C-alpha positions in Angstrom: 42.5 -84.3 -61.8 38.9 -83.1 -61.6 40.2 -79.5 -61.4 41.8 -79.9 -64.8 38.7 -81.6 -66.3 36.1 -79.1 -65.3 37.5 -76.1 -67.2 38.0 -78.3 -70.3 34.4 -79.4 -70.1 33.3 -75.8 -69.8 35.3 -74.8 -72.8 33.8 -77.7 -74.9 30.2 -77.7 -73.7 29.5 -74.1 -72.6 31.4 -71.6 -74.7 32.3 -68.6 -72.6 31.9 -70.3 -69.2 34.4 -69.1 -66.7 35.8 -70.7 -63.5 37.5 -68.8 -60.7 39.4 -70.1 -57.8 40.2 -68.3 -54.5 43.5 -69.2 -52.9 43.4 -69.5 -49.2 45.9 -69.8 -46.4 45.1 -72.6 -44.0 46.6 -72.1 -40.6 47.0 -75.3 -38.6 48.7 -75.9 -35.2 50.1 -78.3 -32.8 48.4 -78.6 -30.5 45.1 -78.5 -32.4 42.2 -76.1 -31.6 44.5 -73.1 -30.9 42.9 -69.6 -30.8 43.9 -67.1 -33.5 43.1 -63.5 -32.6 43.5 -60.8 -35.3 44.3 -57.1 -34.8 40.7 -56.2 -35.6 39.4 -58.4 -32.8 38.1 -61.3 -34.9 39.0 -64.8 -33.9 39.3 -68.3 -35.4 40.2 -71.7 -34.1 42.7 -73.9 -35.9 42.6 -75.4 -38.4 41.5 -72.1 -39.9 41.2 -71.2 -43.6 41.9 -67.5 -44.3 41.7 -65.3 -47.4 44.4 -62.8 -46.6 43.3 -59.5 -48.3 45.8 -57.3 -46.4 48.7 -57.7 -44.0 47.4 -59.1 -40.7 48.9 -59.5 -37.3 47.6 -62.4 -35.2 48.1 -63.7 -31.7 48.2 -67.5 -31.5 47.3 -68.8 -28.0 46.1 -71.7 -26.0 45.9 -72.3 -22.2 49.1 -73.9 -20.9 51.2 -72.8 -23.9 53.3 -69.7 -24.6 51.5 -67.3 -26.9 53.1 -66.2 -30.2 52.6 -63.2 -32.5 52.6 -63.8 -36.3 52.3 -61.5 -39.3 50.5 -62.7 -42.4 51.2 -61.0 -45.7 48.6 -59.8 -48.2 47.9 -62.5 -50.7 49.7 -65.2 -48.6 48.4 -68.7 -49.6 49.1 -72.3 -48.9 49.6 -74.0 -45.5 51.1 -72.6 -42.3 51.8 -75.0 -39.4 52.4 -73.3 -36.1 53.8 -75.2 -33.1 53.3 -73.8 -29.7 55.7 -74.3 -26.8 54.4 -75.8 -23.6 54.6 -73.4 -20.7 55.7 -75.9 -18.1 57.5 -75.2 -14.9 61.3 -75.9 -14.8 62.5 -79.4 -13.9 64.7 -77.9 -11.1 63.3 -78.3 -7.6 64.4 -76.0 -4.8 65.9 -77.9 -1.8 63.6 -76.0 0.6 60.5 -77.3 -1.3 61.4 -81.0 -0.6 59.7 -82.7 2.4 61.8 -83.9 5.3 62.4 -87.6 5.3 
């Protein structure tokens, strides 16, 4: 609501006043605090607001989880939720690994 009021007040009170907004992409993740590493070497930890000025490739990684590669498109805005898969050992147990009873 305030976003709609401010430009109207500008128009009425300050003729010629201009407002600009920058649209960001917010990258969030499950689990939280995941590392985002971009092609140019810069990094960010989720949640991470980005202004995507060009196509970007990013690696999404956290210890104990399977890393993922994502491509962000120039001008992409909004909210991106990334879910990482836990890198857990299989539930199968080899018979030779069991202790003798």
